[in-house]
N, C-alpha and C positions, 0 to 999 in steps of 0.2 A: 416602471415596476418598482414597487416599494421594497427597499432593501431590508431584510430581516436578519438581525444578529442570530447566529446559530446557537441555540440552547444557552443563552447568556447565564442564566441562574444555574442551570445544571453544570455548565462548564466550570463554574467556581467550585462546585462540589468535586468535579473531576480533579482539579488541581490539588485540592487538599487531600483527596483520597489517594492520589498517586504518591504524594510525598510522605504520607503517614504509613509507618510500618504496620503490616497486618490489616490494612484498610479493606473495607468491604469491596467486592468486585464492582467495577463501574457498570457492568452489565446489569447489576441489580439496583444500583443507585439511580441510574438514568432510565426512567420508565415512561417517557412521554410518547412513545410510539404506540400506534394502535396494534391490537393483536394480529398476528399473521393469519392469512386465510386458512379456514378450517379449524381455528382454535376456538376455545369456549371461554373467551374473556381472560385468558391467562397467557403469560409469556413463559415459555419453557426453553431453557438453554441446555442442549445436549452436548456433552464433551466426552469423547472416548479417549481418556488419558493414556491408554495402553497402546494406541495406534498413532504413529506420527506420519503425517502426510506432507510431502514436499513437492512444491511446484518448481520445476527446473527448466532453465533455458540453457541449451547446449550449443556452443559455438566452436568452430575450428580456428586455426591460427590466422585465417583470413577474415575472421568475424562473420563467416557464413554459417547459417543454421545447419545443424546435423540432425536429420530427421529419420534415419533408418536404424536406430538403435533398438535393441531388445533388452529384456531384463538382465540377461547374462553380461551385457556390456557395462553395467553399473556396479559400483561398490559404494556402500554407505557405512560410514563410521560414526558411532555415537560415543563421545568421550574416549575417542581413539580406539574403540573396539569395533571390529567388523560385525555388521548386522545382516540379517537375511531379508532381502527385498521380497515382500509377499505379493505385491501387485504393481503393475506399470500400465499407464494409459498415455496415449499420445493422439489426441484428437482435439478439434477446434470446438471446445465447449464454451457456452456463454459465460461472460464475466461481469461482475459488478465493479464498476469503475468510478473512482472519485477524481475529478479534475480540480486541483488546488492551484489557483492562479494568483500570483503576487499582484496586488492592486495598489502598492505604495507609489509615492510620487515619482520615484526613479524609473518606474515602468511606463511612464506616459508616452514615450516615443516607441515603445515596443508592443503595446497592447493589441494594436490592429493585426500585426503579424502573428502574434501569439494566438489570438482568437481564431484566425484563419487556419493556422496549423492544427489547433486543437480540434476544430470541426473536421478537418481532413482526416485526422487520426480516428475520430469516431466513425466517419464514413468508411474507413478502411478496416474497421473492426467487425466482429460478428454482429449481424443485424439483430440478434436476440440479446445483445449486451444491454445492461441498464447502467445509466450514468447520472451522477449528480455533479453540480458545479458549486464550489466554494471559492469566492473571491476573498482575499485576506490582505489586510495591512496590519495595524496593531490589534484588530479584531477580525474574527472569521465570520463571513456572511454566507448563509446558504441561499444562493440566488436561483438555484434550480434543483429540486429534489429529483430522485431517481426517475428517469424517463428514457425511452428509446426514440423520442421524437427530435429530429434534427433542428426543427424550428424553435422548440422550447429551449434546447441547449444553446442555440445561437443567441437567444434573448438573455439567457443566464450569463453568457460570456461577455455580453455587450455592456454589462453594468460597470461603470467607471466611477471611482471615487478618487483614486490616485492621491491619497494623502496619508499621513501617519507613518508609523514605523513598520517593521516586518516581524510578525509573531509566527515564525515558521514552525517551531517546535509545538506550541500550543495548538496550532491548526492541524498538524499531523495527528496529534492525539484525539482532537475533536472528530476528525474525519474517520479515524480508525474505530472509535467508539460508535459512530453512526453506522459504519459497516457491520459491526458486531450486532447492532440492534435491528437493522432493517434490510440488509442486503439479502437477496433471494437467489443469487446465482452461485454455482458451486465454487467458483474461484473469485478472488477479490484483489483488486489492484488500485493503488493510489498513484497518480501522476502529478508530480510537483513541478511547477514552472516558476522560477524566481530569478532575481538578478543580484542578490546581495546577502549580507549577513543578517542573521536573526538579531534584532536589537530591542525586542519588546515582549518576549515570552516570559511567563512565570516559571515554566519548566526549563530544564537545560537539555542538551542533546542526549545525554545518557538516559534521563527520565523518559524522553520521547521514545527512544529505541526500546527500552525495557518494557514500556507500556504496549507497544505493538507486538513485541515478542510474547508478552504475557497473554495476549489475545490469540496468539498463534496465527497471525495474519494482520493485515494484508501485505502483499509485495509492494514495495515503493520504487517507482521509476522516477528519476530526477532529471530535469532539464535545466542546467545552470547557464543563464545568459550573462556570462562573466567576461565578456570581451570589451575591448576599448578601455575606457577609464574606469570601468566597473569591476575590474579584476579583483578578486579577493581570495587570498589563500585560505582564510577561515571558512568562507562560504563553500569553496570547492571541497574542503575536508569534510564539512558537515553533510553535504549532499552525497558524497561518496559513502560516508558511514551509514546514513539512512538507507541507502540502496543496498549496499553490500551486506549489511546485517539482517536485512529482511528478504534477500533473494532477488532483488531487482538490479538494475544497471543505471549508473549515472552517465549522462551525456552532457558534453560541453561544446555546443556548436560555435564555430569561429565567427559567425556573424548572423544577423537576422535572416539573411538569404538561406542559411543552412537549416533553419528550424523545420521547414517542411520535410526535408529528407530525414531528420532525426525523428519527427513525429511518425513518419512512415515506418521507420525501423522499429520504434516502440510497438506500434500496432502489429507488425509482423512477428516480433518476438512473443508478444502475448498470445497470439493465435497459434503458436507452434511450440508450446511448452509440453514437457513430459510431467506427468503426475505420478509419483511413486510413493509407496507406503511400506512401513515396516513396524513390527511390534517392538516397543522399547522395553528392555528389562529394567529400566530405571524410572518408569512412570510414577511409581509410588514414592520415589525419593525426592523430597523437596529440594529445589535449587535449579540452577541453570545447567543445561546439558548441551555440550557442543556437538554440532553435526557437520560432517564433511562428506561430500559426494564426489566421486571420481567416475570418469567414463573412459573406456579404451575400446577402440575398434580399428581393425585393419583398413588401410586406405585413407584414413582421416588425419594422420599426423597427431599433433598435440590437440587435445580437446579440453575445453574449459566448461565447467558446469557452474551456473549461477543459481544459487538457492540460499535459503536463510541459514545463518551460521549456527543456529541452535534454538532451543525453546526453554521456557521456564515451566517447570513442573511443580504443581501444588496438589497435595492429596485432596484438598477440598474441591479442586476443579473436576475430580472424577465423578462427583455427584451431580445429578440433575438439579438445577435451580429453578423453582417455580414461583412466580410472583404474580399476584392478582393485579390486573390492569385497572386503573381508575378512569 
């Protein structure tokens, strides 16, 4: 399979656009995708800035899923002010998934186990999910576009280059932008599997997190293979930040033998999320707004809700953006 750099020219535009104040939305800059089914040759981005939607994973103190909550069990705070939850859903809806797999040289002894675990994760997921595969080192390569075919995903995961550095932050932004442009499922998730520090990105950690928050998605689950001689305090911090700031969870298996169980836990969590929504009183106020979600229910002890920590509001994002496709 010929390896294709993912949007090499467009990604250079992404980097400069993210770093420049007041830059045009990347959703408008990167227009290489074909129109979605039912369109008339135009790409339309609809954003309801007044409604904030949160995907939430709820665990008890034993890290078991809590699946019997109602709207009354949740409290949502925006900028420390209590909000009114207007809707709550808890069902296994299809997800758009991006598998981002570190392909640098240090992963050479881990790739077979990682590929096997990633395939098991897909098999344990909703059969109507769509998944793409990006293998990355100092560049990101789209080795399999969105598909539900296990065989195609297996081929995408089998591509090995195992050279170069690790451009984690740039890859996360590239994948998030791809989700924004071409994902078709109601929920969006990135799963990052890596074993070390970012040493090749043009963006920094804050740039990457802010870009994902600016897009109001996707959730990032991280699997850090930081055992043995590969332990890195910085890598652990980065993966925890990417996940916690977007509503996902970071996992750090103790050995390669533990990757399968971690992958199964990630698939389980994704299929059992709550989706709640509220109307924000600050949607027209430019800037970052913090969000905190609490849940309380008798018989469950302490409950932890994992969701994104906030969102970036821009008045311009409340307008539909329509761009002709070439």
